[in-house]
Backbone bond lengths (Angstrom), bond angles and torsions (degrees), N, CA, C in turn:
res aa  C-N    CA-C-N  psi(-1)  N-CA   C-N-CA  omega(-1)  CA-C   N-CA-C  phi
1 M - - - 1.454 - - 1.526 110.74 -
2 K 1.337 117.36 -38.88 1.461 120.48 179.75 1.524 111.00 -62.76
3 K 1.339 116.39 -38.45 1.461 120.51 -179.81 1.529 110.59 -63.39
4 L 1.324 116.42 -40.38 1.461 121.03 179.74 1.526 110.50 -64.44
5 K 1.339 116.62 -44.97 1.462 120.49 178.81 1.525 111.00 -62.05
6 T 1.331 116.78 -42.50 1.466 120.81 178.88 1.516 110.47 -63.66
7 K 1.328 116.25 -42.47 1.459 120.90 179.97 1.532 110.43 -62.88
8 L 1.317 116.60 -44.73 1.466 120.83 178.59 1.527 111.19 -64.22
9 K 1.324 116.77 -40.77 1.461 120.86 179.69 1.525 110.32 -64.13
10 N 1.330 117.30 -42.90 1.463 121.09 178.68 1.526 111.30 -63.14
11 K 1.329 116.59 -40.02 1.466 120.52 179.31 1.524 109.95 -64.99
12 I 1.311 117.10 -44.82 1.459 120.65 178.91 1.527 109.93 -62.68
13 S 1.304 117.75 -42.32 1.452 121.19 179.55 1.523 110.58 -62.23
14 K 1.330 117.04 -41.78 1.460 120.95 179.05 1.527 110.06 -63.54
15 E 1.328 116.27 -44.15 1.456 120.25 179.55 1.523 111.44 -65.83
16 D 1.331 117.01 -40.47 1.460 120.60 177.09 1.530 110.85 -61.21
17 E 1.318 116.45 -41.33 1.460 120.82 179.31 1.525 110.55 -63.34
18 L 1.322 117.24 -42.95 1.462 120.76 177.86 1.528 111.36 -62.82
19 I 1.323 116.47 -42.01 1.465 120.28 178.26 1.523 110.58 -63.21
20 N 1.323 116.89 -41.54 1.467 120.24 177.37 1.522 111.50 -61.09
21 Q 1.328 116.71 -41.37 1.466 120.71 178.44 1.521 110.84 -63.87
22 I 1.331 116.55 -43.15 1.458 120.50 178.49 1.533 110.11 -61.27
23 E 1.323 116.42 -42.23 1.461 120.73 179.95 1.526 111.24 -60.39
24 K 1.322 117.33 -43.35 1.465 121.21 179.45 1.526 111.49 -64.31
25 I 1.328 115.80 -42.58 1.462 119.66 179.86 1.528 110.18 -66.07
26 R 1.327 116.51 -42.18 1.468 119.79 178.40 1.527 111.41 -61.98
27 A 1.317 117.76 -37.58 1.462 120.59 178.02 1.528 110.34 -61.64
28 R 1.327 115.93 -43.78 1.473 119.47 176.75 1.519 110.38 -63.40
29 N 1.329 115.51 -41.52 1.454 120.34 -177.45 1.531 111.54 -65.93
30 N 1.328 117.44 -39.18 1.462 120.25 177.53 1.522 110.59 -62.57
31 K 1.315 116.39 -39.26 1.463 120.16 177.23 1.532 109.59 -62.93
32 N 1.325 116.33 -40.77 1.469 119.93 177.80 1.518 111.65 -60.49
33 W 1.326 117.73 -40.79 1.462 120.54 179.72 1.529 110.76 -63.83
34 M 1.298 117.92 -37.71 1.460 120.34 177.47 1.531 110.31 -67.86
35 N 1.324 115.93 -38.61 1.462 119.50 177.32 1.525 111.28 -62.97
36 I 1.314 116.72 -41.44 1.461 119.49 -179.71 1.535 110.44 -65.47
37 L 1.304 117.11 -37.49 1.460 120.71 177.38 1.526 110.61 -62.26
38 R 1.327 116.14 -45.42 1.471 119.84 178.89 1.530 111.71 -60.09
39 L 1.335 115.28 -44.36 1.468 119.27 179.57 1.521 111.76 -65.05
40 A 1.310 116.68 -41.15 1.465 119.69 179.39 1.525 110.33 -61.62
41 I 1.304 115.52 -41.04 1.465 119.85 178.14 1.525 110.46 -62.60
42 Q 1.297 116.12 -36.11 1.478 120.72 -179.82 1.526 111.79 -86.28
43 Y 1.336 117.97 10.47 1.469 124.58 178.35 1.528 114.02 49.38
44 S 1.335 114.77 63.28 1.459 120.93 177.88 1.530 109.87 -127.78
45 P 1.310 116.56 77.97 1.456 118.92 -174.44 1.529 114.92 -62.77
46 E 1.302 119.35 -34.53 1.474 120.64 -178.56 1.525 111.27 -66.61
47 Q 1.305 117.98 -44.25 1.468 120.23 177.87 1.525 110.63 -68.18
48 T 1.307 116.58 -33.19 1.458 120.81 178.35 1.525 110.69 -61.10
49 K 1.319 118.22 -38.82 1.464 122.14 178.61 1.531 111.17 -61.07
50 I 1.323 117.27 -38.81 1.472 120.95 179.72 1.534 110.31 -63.48
51 I 1.311 116.52 -43.36 1.467 120.45 -179.65 1.528 110.73 -67.48
52 I 1.326 117.09 -38.73 1.468 120.27 177.93 1.527 110.14 -59.87
53 Q 1.315 117.38 -38.52 1.469 120.48 177.77 1.524 111.03 -62.67
54 D 1.321 117.25 -40.84 1.466 121.06 178.77 1.531 110.39 -65.23
55 I 1.326 116.63 -38.83 1.462 120.81 177.11 1.527 109.60 -61.07
56 G 1.314 116.38 -41.86 1.458 120.42 178.43 1.522 112.25 -60.82
57 K 1.329 116.59 -38.99 1.466 120.67 178.28 1.528 110.51 -65.08
58 C 1.322 116.36 -43.26 1.469 119.96 178.85 1.524 110.78 -63.50
59 D 1.325 116.76 -42.34 1.462 120.27 178.25 1.523 111.21 -60.85
60 A 1.321 117.09 -38.86 1.463 120.92 178.56 1.531 110.61 -63.65
61 E 1.328 116.84 -40.66 1.469 120.53 177.82 1.525 110.59 -63.29
62 I 1.333 116.29 -43.35 1.468 121.21 179.84 1.525 110.14 -62.17
63 N 1.319 116.48 -44.44 1.458 120.11 180.00 1.518 111.34 -61.29
64 K 1.317 117.04 -41.15 1.467 121.33 179.58 1.527 110.66 -62.24
65 L 1.325 116.69 -46.41 1.461 120.58 -179.45 1.529 111.62 -68.11
66 T 1.316 116.97 -36.94 1.456 120.89 179.12 1.525 110.42 -64.08
67 K 1.315 117.75 -39.51 1.461 120.78 176.89 1.527 110.83 -61.43
68 Q 1.339 116.57 -37.77 1.463 119.97 179.37 1.520 110.80 -64.99
69 L 1.337 117.65 -33.61 1.469 120.45 178.12 1.526 110.56 -63.73
70 G 1.310 117.00 -32.90 1.455 120.64 -177.89 1.517 113.93 -79.13
71 E 1.317 118.25 -8.21 1.465 121.21 -177.91 1.510 112.08 -79.47
């Protein structure tokens, strides 16, 4: 019984850690979306492209972590 409880606790801890990582990445990503809005308003398409690339990287990280939650 102790082994089962330990196993369940470890799984929950792993899932909690993944959720925390996703939350941090999403916070960065939300900031990026606000930055892109500001740049678009200021009509700076070249700088906007750089921020869009960073958003794509954050989305890729989120997708990777989300897949791990489903395992």
